[in-house]
Every structure is written in C-alpha cells, then in structure tokens.
mmCIF entry with sequence, helices, sheets and N, C-alpha, C, O atoms, coordinates in Angstrom:
data_MODEL
# 
_entry.id   MODEL 
# 
_entity.id                         1 
_entity.type                       polymer 
_entity.pdbx_number_of_molecules   1 
# 
_entity_poly.entity_id                      1 
_entity_poly.type                           'polypeptide(L)' 
_entity_poly.nstd_linkage                   no 
_entity_poly.nstd_monomer                   no 
_entity_poly.pdbx_seq_one_letter_code       
;(UNK)(UNK)(UNK)(UNK)(UNK)(UNK)(UNK)(UNK)(UNK)(UNK)(UNK)(UNK)(UNK)(UNK)(UNK)(UNK)
(UNK)(UNK)(UNK)(UNK)(UNK)(UNK)(UNK)(UNK)(UNK)(UNK)(UNK)(UNK)(UNK)(UNK)(UNK)(UNK)
(UNK)(UNK)(UNK)(UNK)(UNK)(UNK)(UNK)(UNK)(UNK)(UNK)(UNK)(UNK)
;
_entity_poly.pdbx_seq_one_letter_code_can   XXXXXXXXXXXXXXXXXXXXXXXXXXXXXXXXXXXXXXXXXXXX 
_entity_poly.pdbx_strand_id                 A 
# 
loop_
_entity_poly_seq.entity_id 
_entity_poly_seq.num 
_entity_poly_seq.mon_id 
_entity_poly_seq.hetero 
1 1  UNK n 
1 2  UNK n 
1 3  UNK n 
1 4  UNK n 
1 5  UNK n 
1 6  UNK n 
1 7  UNK n 
1 8  UNK n 
1 9  UNK n 
1 10 UNK n 
1 11 UNK n 
1 12 UNK n 
1 13 UNK n 
1 14 UNK n 
1 15 UNK n 
1 16 UNK n 
1 17 UNK n 
1 18 UNK n 
1 19 UNK n 
1 20 UNK n 
1 21 UNK n 
1 22 UNK n 
1 23 UNK n 
1 24 UNK n 
1 25 UNK n 
1 26 UNK n 
1 27 UNK n 
1 28 UNK n 
1 29 UNK n 
1 30 UNK n 
1 31 UNK n 
1 32 UNK n 
1 33 UNK n 
1 34 UNK n 
1 35 UNK n 
1 36 UNK n 
1 37 UNK n 
1 38 UNK n 
1 39 UNK n 
1 40 UNK n 
1 41 UNK n 
1 42 UNK n 
1 43 UNK n 
1 44 UNK n 
# 
_struct_asym.id          A 
_struct_asym.entity_id   1 
# 
loop_
_struct_conf.conf_type_id 
_struct_conf.id 
_struct_conf.pdbx_PDB_helix_id 
_struct_conf.beg_label_comp_id 
_struct_conf.beg_label_asym_id 
_struct_conf.beg_label_seq_id 
_struct_conf.pdbx_beg_PDB_ins_code 
_struct_conf.end_label_comp_id 
_struct_conf.end_label_asym_id 
_struct_conf.end_label_seq_id 
_struct_conf.pdbx_end_PDB_ins_code 
_struct_conf.beg_auth_comp_id 
_struct_conf.beg_auth_asym_id 
_struct_conf.beg_auth_seq_id 
_struct_conf.end_auth_comp_id 
_struct_conf.end_auth_asym_id 
_struct_conf.end_auth_seq_id 
_struct_conf.pdbx_PDB_helix_class 
_struct_conf.details 
_struct_conf.pdbx_PDB_helix_length 
HELX_P HELX_P1 AA1 UNK A 13 ? UNK A 15 ? UNK A 13 UNK A 15 5 ? 3  
HELX_P HELX_P2 AA2 UNK A 18 ? UNK A 35 ? UNK A 18 UNK A 35 1 ? 18 
# 
_struct_conf_type.id          HELX_P 
_struct_conf_type.criteria    ? 
_struct_conf_type.reference   ? 
# 
loop_
_atom_site.group_PDB 
_atom_site.id 
_atom_site.type_symbol 
_atom_site.label_atom_id 
_atom_site.label_alt_id 
_atom_site.label_comp_id 
_atom_site.label_asym_id 
_atom_site.label_entity_id 
_atom_site.label_seq_id 
_atom_site.pdbx_PDB_ins_code 
_atom_site.Cartn_x 
_atom_site.Cartn_y 
_atom_site.Cartn_z 
_atom_site.occupancy 
_atom_site.B_iso_or_equiv 
_atom_site.pdbx_formal_charge 
_atom_site.auth_seq_id 
_atom_site.auth_comp_id 
_atom_site.auth_asym_id 
_atom_site.auth_atom_id 
_atom_site.pdbx_PDB_model_num 
ATOM 1   N N  . UNK A 1 1  ? 13.945  -1.954 7.714  1.00 0.00 ? 1  UNK A N  1 
ATOM 2   C CA . UNK A 1 1  ? 13.220  -2.040 8.953  1.00 0.00 ? 1  UNK A CA 1 
ATOM 3   C C  . UNK A 1 1  ? 11.725  -1.848 8.660  1.00 0.00 ? 1  UNK A C  1 
ATOM 4   O O  . UNK A 1 1  ? 11.358  -0.935 7.921  1.00 0.00 ? 1  UNK A O  1 
ATOM 5   N N  . UNK A 1 2  ? 10.868  -2.689 9.225  1.00 0.00 ? 2  UNK A N  1 
ATOM 6   C CA . UNK A 1 2  ? 9.425   -2.541 8.996  1.00 0.00 ? 2  UNK A CA 1 
ATOM 7   C C  . UNK A 1 2  ? 8.891   -1.244 9.592  1.00 0.00 ? 2  UNK A C  1 
ATOM 8   O O  . UNK A 1 2  ? 9.414   -0.733 10.582 1.00 0.00 ? 2  UNK A O  1 
ATOM 9   N N  . UNK A 1 3  ? 7.846   -0.730 8.970  1.00 0.00 ? 3  UNK A N  1 
ATOM 10  C CA . UNK A 1 3  ? 7.169   0.461  9.480  1.00 0.00 ? 3  UNK A CA 1 
ATOM 11  C C  . UNK A 1 3  ? 5.724   0.096  9.782  1.00 0.00 ? 3  UNK A C  1 
ATOM 12  O O  . UNK A 1 3  ? 5.096   -0.675 9.057  1.00 0.00 ? 3  UNK A O  1 
ATOM 13  N N  . UNK A 1 4  ? 5.218   0.655  10.848 1.00 0.00 ? 4  UNK A N  1 
ATOM 14  C CA . UNK A 1 4  ? 3.850   0.397  11.260 1.00 0.00 ? 4  UNK A CA 1 
ATOM 15  C C  . UNK A 1 4  ? 3.139   1.712  11.510 1.00 0.00 ? 4  UNK A C  1 
ATOM 16  O O  . UNK A 1 4  ? 3.764   2.699  11.897 1.00 0.00 ? 4  UNK A O  1 
ATOM 17  N N  . UNK A 1 5  ? 1.844   1.726  11.292 1.00 0.00 ? 5  UNK A N  1 
ATOM 18  C CA . UNK A 1 5  ? 1.008   2.889  11.547 1.00 0.00 ? 5  UNK A CA 1 
ATOM 19  C C  . UNK A 1 5  ? 0.201   2.622  12.802 1.00 0.00 ? 5  UNK A C  1 
ATOM 20  O O  . UNK A 1 5  ? -0.476  1.599  12.913 1.00 0.00 ? 5  UNK A O  1 
ATOM 21  N N  . UNK A 1 6  ? 0.275   3.537  13.735 1.00 0.00 ? 6  UNK A N  1 
ATOM 22  C CA . UNK A 1 6  ? -0.513  3.423  14.962 1.00 0.00 ? 6  UNK A CA 1 
ATOM 23  C C  . UNK A 1 6  ? -1.506  4.569  14.966 1.00 0.00 ? 6  UNK A C  1 
ATOM 24  O O  . UNK A 1 6  ? -1.119  5.738  14.935 1.00 0.00 ? 6  UNK A O  1 
ATOM 25  N N  . UNK A 1 7  ? -2.769  4.238  15.003 1.00 0.00 ? 7  UNK A N  1 
ATOM 26  C CA . UNK A 1 7  ? -3.811  5.249  15.042 1.00 0.00 ? 7  UNK A CA 1 
ATOM 27  C C  . UNK A 1 7  ? -4.536  5.168  16.380 1.00 0.00 ? 7  UNK A C  1 
ATOM 28  O O  . UNK A 1 7  ? -4.707  4.088  16.946 1.00 0.00 ? 7  UNK A O  1 
ATOM 29  N N  . UNK A 1 8  ? -4.951  6.310  16.864 1.00 0.00 ? 8  UNK A N  1 
ATOM 30  C CA . UNK A 1 8  ? -5.787  6.332  18.053 1.00 0.00 ? 8  UNK A CA 1 
ATOM 31  C C  . UNK A 1 8  ? -6.627  7.595  18.033 1.00 0.00 ? 8  UNK A C  1 
ATOM 32  O O  . UNK A 1 8  ? -6.216  8.636  17.521 1.00 0.00 ? 8  UNK A O  1 
ATOM 33  N N  . UNK A 1 9  ? -7.800  7.473  18.597 1.00 0.00 ? 9  UNK A N  1 
ATOM 34  C CA . UNK A 1 9  ? -8.682  8.621  18.707 1.00 0.00 ? 9  UNK A CA 1 
ATOM 35  C C  . UNK A 1 9  ? -8.544  9.208  20.095 1.00 0.00 ? 9  UNK A C  1 
ATOM 36  O O  . UNK A 1 9  ? -8.533  8.490  21.094 1.00 0.00 ? 9  UNK A O  1 
ATOM 37  N N  . UNK A 1 10 ? -8.440  10.506 20.142 1.00 0.00 ? 10 UNK A N  1 
ATOM 38  C CA . UNK A 1 10 ? -8.378  11.211 21.411 1.00 0.00 ? 10 UNK A CA 1 
ATOM 39  C C  . UNK A 1 10 ? -9.559  12.167 21.420 1.00 0.00 ? 10 UNK A C  1 
ATOM 40  O O  . UNK A 1 10 ? -9.507  13.245 20.827 1.00 0.00 ? 10 UNK A O  1 
ATOM 41  N N  . UNK A 1 11 ? -10.618 11.761 22.096 1.00 0.00 ? 11 UNK A N  1 
ATOM 42  C CA . UNK A 1 11 ? -11.815 12.588 22.160 1.00 0.00 ? 11 UNK A CA 1 
ATOM 43  C C  . UNK A 1 11 ? -11.523 13.965 22.740 1.00 0.00 ? 11 UNK A C  1 
ATOM 44  O O  . UNK A 1 11 ? -10.891 14.084 23.790 1.00 0.00 ? 11 UNK A O  1 
ATOM 45  N N  . UNK A 1 12 ? -11.980 14.990 22.060 1.00 0.00 ? 12 UNK A N  1 
ATOM 46  C CA . UNK A 1 12 ? -11.792 16.352 22.534 1.00 0.00 ? 12 UNK A CA 1 
ATOM 47  C C  . UNK A 1 12 ? -10.417 16.924 22.293 1.00 0.00 ? 12 UNK A C  1 
ATOM 48  O O  . UNK A 1 12 ? -10.092 17.979 22.836 1.00 0.00 ? 12 UNK A O  1 
ATOM 49  N N  . UNK A 1 13 ? -9.596  16.260 21.493 1.00 0.00 ? 13 UNK A N  1 
ATOM 50  C CA . UNK A 1 13 ? -8.230  16.735 21.256 1.00 0.00 ? 13 UNK A CA 1 
ATOM 51  C C  . UNK A 1 13 ? -8.214  18.148 20.674 1.00 0.00 ? 13 UNK A C  1 
ATOM 52  O O  . UNK A 1 13 ? -7.297  18.924 20.944 1.00 0.00 ? 13 UNK A O  1 
ATOM 53  N N  . UNK A 1 14 ? -9.215  18.474 19.887 1.00 0.00 ? 14 UNK A N  1 
ATOM 54  C CA . UNK A 1 14 ? -9.278  19.811 19.299 1.00 0.00 ? 14 UNK A CA 1 
ATOM 55  C C  . UNK A 1 14 ? -9.498  20.905 20.318 1.00 0.00 ? 14 UNK A C  1 
ATOM 56  O O  . UNK A 1 14 ? -9.238  22.076 20.044 1.00 0.00 ? 14 UNK A O  1 
ATOM 57  N N  . UNK A 1 15 ? -9.978  20.530 21.502 1.00 0.00 ? 15 UNK A N  1 
ATOM 58  C CA . UNK A 1 15 ? -10.243 21.499 22.561 1.00 0.00 ? 15 UNK A CA 1 
ATOM 59  C C  . UNK A 1 15 ? -9.180  21.485 23.651 1.00 0.00 ? 15 UNK A C  1 
ATOM 60  O O  . UNK A 1 15 ? -9.299  22.205 24.642 1.00 0.00 ? 15 UNK A O  1 
ATOM 61  N N  . UNK A 1 16 ? -8.142  20.673 23.477 1.00 0.00 ? 16 UNK A N  1 
ATOM 62  C CA . UNK A 1 16 ? -7.100  20.578 24.501 1.00 0.00 ? 16 UNK A CA 1 
ATOM 63  C C  . UNK A 1 16 ? -6.156  21.764 24.429 1.00 0.00 ? 16 UNK A C  1 
ATOM 64  O O  . UNK A 1 16 ? -5.931  22.340 23.364 1.00 0.00 ? 16 UNK A O  1 
ATOM 65  N N  . UNK A 1 17 ? -5.612  22.114 25.573 1.00 0.00 ? 17 UNK A N  1 
ATOM 66  C CA . UNK A 1 17 ? -4.607  23.180 25.628 1.00 0.00 ? 17 UNK A CA 1 
ATOM 67  C C  . UNK A 1 17 ? -3.282  22.644 25.102 1.00 0.00 ? 17 UNK A C  1 
ATOM 68  O O  . UNK A 1 17 ? -3.108  21.437 24.933 1.00 0.00 ? 17 UNK A O  1 
ATOM 69  N N  . UNK A 1 18 ? -2.363  23.549 24.848 1.00 0.00 ? 18 UNK A N  1 
ATOM 70  C CA . UNK A 1 18 ? -1.035  23.147 24.390 1.00 0.00 ? 18 UNK A CA 1 
ATOM 71  C C  . UNK A 1 18 ? -0.370  22.244 25.427 1.00 0.00 ? 18 UNK A C  1 
ATOM 72  O O  . UNK A 1 18 ? 0.307   21.278 25.076 1.00 0.00 ? 18 UNK A O  1 
ATOM 73  N N  . UNK A 1 19 ? -0.566  22.562 26.692 1.00 0.00 ? 19 UNK A N  1 
ATOM 74  C CA . UNK A 1 19 ? 0.010   21.762 27.780 1.00 0.00 ? 19 UNK A CA 1 
ATOM 75  C C  . UNK A 1 19 ? -0.561  20.343 27.779 1.00 0.00 ? 19 UNK A C  1 
ATOM 76  O O  . UNK A 1 19 ? 0.184   19.379 27.956 1.00 0.00 ? 19 UNK A O  1 
ATOM 77  N N  . UNK A 1 20 ? -1.860  20.209 27.583 1.00 0.00 ? 20 UNK A N  1 
ATOM 78  C CA . UNK A 1 20 ? -2.489  18.886 27.542 1.00 0.00 ? 20 UNK A CA 1 
ATOM 79  C C  . UNK A 1 20 ? -2.008  18.079 26.344 1.00 0.00 ? 20 UNK A C  1 
ATOM 80  O O  . UNK A 1 20 ? -1.753  16.881 26.468 1.00 0.00 ? 20 UNK A O  1 
ATOM 81  N N  . UNK A 1 21 ? -1.880  18.722 25.185 1.00 0.00 ? 21 UNK A N  1 
ATOM 82  C CA . UNK A 1 21 ? -1.393  18.031 23.999 1.00 0.00 ? 21 UNK A CA 1 
ATOM 83  C C  . UNK A 1 21 ? 0.048   17.573 24.190 1.00 0.00 ? 21 UNK A C  1 
ATOM 84  O O  . UNK A 1 21 ? 0.419   16.489 23.740 1.00 0.00 ? 21 UNK A O  1 
ATOM 85  N N  . UNK A 1 22 ? 0.855   18.385 24.848 1.00 0.00 ? 22 UNK A N  1 
ATOM 86  C CA . UNK A 1 22 ? 2.233   18.014 25.141 1.00 0.00 ? 22 UNK A CA 1 
ATOM 87  C C  . UNK A 1 22 ? 2.271   16.781 26.032 1.00 0.00 ? 22 UNK A C  1 
ATOM 88  O O  . UNK A 1 22 ? 3.094   15.889 25.826 1.00 0.00 ? 22 UNK A O  1 
ATOM 89  N N  . UNK A 1 23 ? 1.380   16.729 27.027 1.00 0.00 ? 23 UNK A N  1 
ATOM 90  C CA . UNK A 1 23 ? 1.320   15.581 27.938 1.00 0.00 ? 23 UNK A CA 1 
ATOM 91  C C  . UNK A 1 23 ? 0.936   14.310 27.187 1.00 0.00 ? 23 UNK A C  1 
ATOM 92  O O  . UNK A 1 23 ? 1.487   13.242 27.454 1.00 0.00 ? 23 UNK A O  1 
ATOM 93  N N  . UNK A 1 24 ? 0.002   14.415 26.256 1.00 0.00 ? 24 UNK A N  1 
ATOM 94  C CA . UNK A 1 24 ? -0.401  13.260 25.446 1.00 0.00 ? 24 UNK A CA 1 
ATOM 95  C C  . UNK A 1 24 ? 0.785   12.772 24.616 1.00 0.00 ? 24 UNK A C  1 
ATOM 96  O O  . UNK A 1 24 ? 1.038   11.571 24.526 1.00 0.00 ? 24 UNK A O  1 
ATOM 97  N N  . UNK A 1 25 ? 1.503   13.709 24.014 1.00 0.00 ? 25 UNK A N  1 
ATOM 98  C CA . UNK A 1 25 ? 2.675   13.363 23.207 1.00 0.00 ? 25 UNK A CA 1 
ATOM 99  C C  . UNK A 1 25 ? 3.747   12.679 24.051 1.00 0.00 ? 25 UNK A C  1 
ATOM 100 O O  . UNK A 1 25 ? 4.330   11.680 23.628 1.00 0.00 ? 25 UNK A O  1 
ATOM 101 N N  . UNK A 1 26 ? 4.005   13.206 25.227 1.00 0.00 ? 26 UNK A N  1 
ATOM 102 C CA . UNK A 1 26 ? 5.014   12.611 26.110 1.00 0.00 ? 26 UNK A CA 1 
ATOM 103 C C  . UNK A 1 26 ? 4.621   11.201 26.529 1.00 0.00 ? 26 UNK A C  1 
ATOM 104 O O  . UNK A 1 26 ? 5.476   10.322 26.639 1.00 0.00 ? 26 UNK A O  1 
ATOM 105 N N  . UNK A 1 27 ? 3.334   10.985 26.763 1.00 0.00 ? 27 UNK A N  1 
ATOM 106 C CA . UNK A 1 27 ? 2.860   9.645  27.128 1.00 0.00 ? 27 UNK A CA 1 
ATOM 107 C C  . UNK A 1 27 ? 3.088   8.673  25.969 1.00 0.00 ? 27 UNK A C  1 
ATOM 108 O O  . UNK A 1 27 ? 3.519   7.541  26.187 1.00 0.00 ? 27 UNK A O  1 
ATOM 109 N N  . UNK A 1 28 ? 2.803   9.106  24.744 1.00 0.00 ? 28 UNK A N  1 
ATOM 110 C CA . UNK A 1 28 ? 3.015   8.258  23.570 1.00 0.00 ? 28 UNK A CA 1 
ATOM 111 C C  . UNK A 1 28 ? 4.484   7.873  23.439 1.00 0.00 ? 28 UNK A C  1 
ATOM 112 O O  . UNK A 1 28 ? 4.808   6.714  23.182 1.00 0.00 ? 28 UNK A O  1 
ATOM 113 N N  . UNK A 1 29 ? 5.363   8.840  23.614 1.00 0.00 ? 29 UNK A N  1 
ATOM 114 C CA . UNK A 1 29 ? 6.802   8.567  23.516 1.00 0.00 ? 29 UNK A CA 1 
ATOM 115 C C  . UNK A 1 29 ? 7.248   7.614  24.614 1.00 0.00 ? 29 UNK A C  1 
ATOM 116 O O  . UNK A 1 29 ? 8.090   6.746  24.382 1.00 0.00 ? 29 UNK A O  1 
ATOM 117 N N  . UNK A 1 30 ? 6.690   7.772  25.805 1.00 0.00 ? 30 UNK A N  1 
ATOM 118 C CA . UNK A 1 30 ? 7.027   6.897  26.925 1.00 0.00 ? 30 UNK A CA 1 
ATOM 119 C C  . UNK A 1 30 ? 6.629   5.446  26.633 1.00 0.00 ? 30 UNK A C  1 
ATOM 120 O O  . UNK A 1 30 ? 7.383   4.516  26.917 1.00 0.00 ? 30 UNK A O  1 
ATOM 121 N N  . UNK A 1 31 ? 5.452   5.271  26.070 1.00 0.00 ? 31 UNK A N  1 
ATOM 122 C CA . UNK A 1 31 ? 4.979   3.928  25.725 1.00 0.00 ? 31 UNK A CA 1 
ATOM 123 C C  . UNK A 1 31 ? 5.905   3.298  24.695 1.00 0.00 ? 31 UNK A C  1 
ATOM 124 O O  . UNK A 1 31 ? 6.261   2.126  24.819 1.00 0.00 ? 31 UNK A O  1 
ATOM 125 N N  . UNK A 1 32 ? 6.302   4.062  23.678 1.00 0.00 ? 32 UNK A N  1 
ATOM 126 C CA . UNK A 1 32 ? 7.201   3.537  22.648 1.00 0.00 ? 32 UNK A CA 1 
ATOM 127 C C  . UNK A 1 32 ? 8.548   3.136  23.243 1.00 0.00 ? 32 UNK A C  1 
ATOM 128 O O  . UNK A 1 32 ? 9.093   2.089  22.893 1.00 0.00 ? 32 UNK A O  1 
ATOM 129 N N  . UNK A 1 33 ? 9.090   3.962  24.141 1.00 0.00 ? 33 UNK A N  1 
ATOM 130 C CA . UNK A 1 33 ? 10.372  3.630  24.780 1.00 0.00 ? 33 UNK A CA 1 
ATOM 131 C C  . UNK A 1 33 ? 10.267  2.339  25.576 1.00 0.00 ? 33 UNK A C  1 
ATOM 132 O O  . UNK A 1 33 ? 11.208  1.545  25.599 1.00 0.00 ? 33 UNK A O  1 
ATOM 133 N N  . UNK A 1 34 ? 9.127   2.123  26.232 1.00 0.00 ? 34 UNK A N  1 
ATOM 134 C CA . UNK A 1 34 ? 8.937   0.903  27.027 1.00 0.00 ? 34 UNK A CA 1 
ATOM 135 C C  . UNK A 1 34 ? 8.761   -0.332 26.150 1.00 0.00 ? 34 UNK A C  1 
ATOM 136 O O  . UNK A 1 34 ? 9.079   -1.442 26.578 1.00 0.00 ? 34 UNK A O  1 
ATOM 137 N N  . UNK A 1 35 ? 8.262   -0.154 24.935 1.00 0.00 ? 35 UNK A N  1 
ATOM 138 C CA . UNK A 1 35 ? 8.103   -1.285 24.023 1.00 0.00 ? 35 UNK A CA 1 
ATOM 139 C C  . UNK A 1 35 ? 9.442   -1.782 23.500 1.00 0.00 ? 35 UNK A C  1 
ATOM 140 O O  . UNK A 1 35 ? 9.602   -2.970 23.220 1.00 0.00 ? 35 UNK A O  1 
ATOM 141 N N  . UNK A 1 36 ? 10.389  -0.888 23.370 1.00 0.00 ? 36 UNK A N  1 
ATOM 142 C CA . UNK A 1 36 ? 11.709  -1.294 22.904 1.00 0.00 ? 36 UNK A CA 1 
ATOM 143 C C  . UNK A 1 36 ? 12.493  -0.121 22.372 1.00 0.00 ? 36 UNK A C  1 
ATOM 144 O O  . UNK A 1 36 ? 11.925  0.772  21.743 1.00 0.00 ? 36 UNK A O  1 
ATOM 145 N N  . UNK A 1 37 ? 13.796  -0.107 22.614 1.00 0.00 ? 37 UNK A N  1 
ATOM 146 C CA . UNK A 1 37 ? 14.621  1.017  22.181 1.00 0.00 ? 37 UNK A CA 1 
ATOM 147 C C  . UNK A 1 37 ? 14.766  1.123  20.660 1.00 0.00 ? 37 UNK A C  1 
ATOM 148 O O  . UNK A 1 37 ? 15.142  2.177  20.147 1.00 0.00 ? 37 UNK A O  1 
ATOM 149 N N  . UNK A 1 38 ? 14.475  0.052  19.947 1.00 0.00 ? 38 UNK A N  1 
ATOM 150 C CA . UNK A 1 38 ? 14.605  0.086  18.490 1.00 0.00 ? 38 UNK A CA 1 
ATOM 151 C C  . UNK A 1 38 ? 13.381  0.683  17.807 1.00 0.00 ? 38 UNK A C  1 
ATOM 152 O O  . UNK A 1 38 ? 13.374  0.837  16.586 1.00 0.00 ? 38 UNK A O  1 
ATOM 153 N N  . UNK A 1 39 ? 12.345  1.020  18.573 1.00 0.00 ? 39 UNK A N  1 
ATOM 154 C CA . UNK A 1 39 ? 11.121  1.602  18.005 1.00 0.00 ? 39 UNK A CA 1 
ATOM 155 C C  . UNK A 1 39 ? 11.268  3.110  17.976 1.00 0.00 ? 39 UNK A C  1 
ATOM 156 O O  . UNK A 1 39 ? 11.610  3.725  18.986 1.00 0.00 ? 39 UNK A O  1 
ATOM 157 N N  . UNK A 1 40 ? 11.012  3.710  16.819 1.00 0.00 ? 40 UNK A N  1 
ATOM 158 C CA . UNK A 1 40 ? 11.150  5.150  16.656 1.00 0.00 ? 40 UNK A CA 1 
ATOM 159 C C  . UNK A 1 40 ? 9.848   5.765  16.161 1.00 0.00 ? 40 UNK A C  1 
ATOM 160 O O  . UNK A 1 40 ? 9.139   5.178  15.343 1.00 0.00 ? 40 UNK A O  1 
ATOM 161 N N  . UNK A 1 41 ? 9.552   6.935  16.659 1.00 0.00 ? 41 UNK A N  1 
ATOM 162 C CA . UNK A 1 41 ? 8.425   7.724  16.187 1.00 0.00 ? 41 UNK A CA 1 
ATOM 163 C C  . UNK A 1 41 ? 8.948   8.499  15.001 1.00 0.00 ? 41 UNK A C  1 
ATOM 164 O O  . UNK A 1 41 ? 9.830   9.342  15.165 1.00 0.00 ? 41 UNK A O  1 
ATOM 165 N N  . UNK A 1 42 ? 8.429   8.239  13.801 1.00 0.00 ? 42 UNK A N  1 
ATOM 166 C CA . UNK A 1 42 ? 8.950   8.862  12.598 1.00 0.00 ? 42 UNK A CA 1 
ATOM 167 C C  . UNK A 1 42 ? 8.152   10.109 12.217 1.00 0.00 ? 42 UNK A C  1 
ATOM 168 O O  . UNK A 1 42 ? 8.730   11.132 11.852 1.00 0.00 ? 42 UNK A O  1 
ATOM 169 N N  . UNK A 1 43 ? 6.839   10.023 12.301 1.00 0.00 ? 43 UNK A N  1 
ATOM 170 C CA . UNK A 1 43 ? 6.005   11.122 11.818 1.00 0.00 ? 43 UNK A CA 1 
ATOM 171 C C  . UNK A 1 43 ? 4.746   11.205 12.661 1.00 0.00 ? 43 UNK A C  1 
ATOM 172 O O  . UNK A 1 43 ? 4.240   10.195 13.151 1.00 0.00 ? 43 UNK A O  1 
ATOM 173 N N  . UNK A 1 44 ? 4.250   12.421 12.820 1.00 0.00 ? 44 UNK A N  1 
ATOM 174 C CA . UNK A 1 44 ? 3.007   12.623 13.565 1.00 0.00 ? 44 UNK A CA 1 
ATOM 175 C C  . UNK A 1 44 ? 2.003   13.307 12.681 1.00 0.00 ? 44 UNK A C  1 
ATOM 176 O O  . UNK A 1 44 ? 0.881   13.574 13.113 1.00 0.00 ? 44 UNK A O  1 
# 
C-alpha cells in the first residue's frame, strides 16, 4: 500500500492548550475518514 506524507503548519501550535490540540487532531482524523475508509493515520 502506498504511503504519503501530509505536512501542514499550524500557527501558534506551541501555545495551544491540550484541549485545542486534541480538537486539531480530531479534525485531522475526520478529514481522513471522509477521504476514504482505506486511509490510515500511521504516525504523528
């Protein structure tokens, strides 16, 4: 199965609370699920 690297910059991520970082992570997972069920997040 092919592997791809997705990079993105999140301005101010170092100053985000744990709750905000969790929300960003959940949004990323949601986007991947909508792209297709065969797409998996392997590493962060």
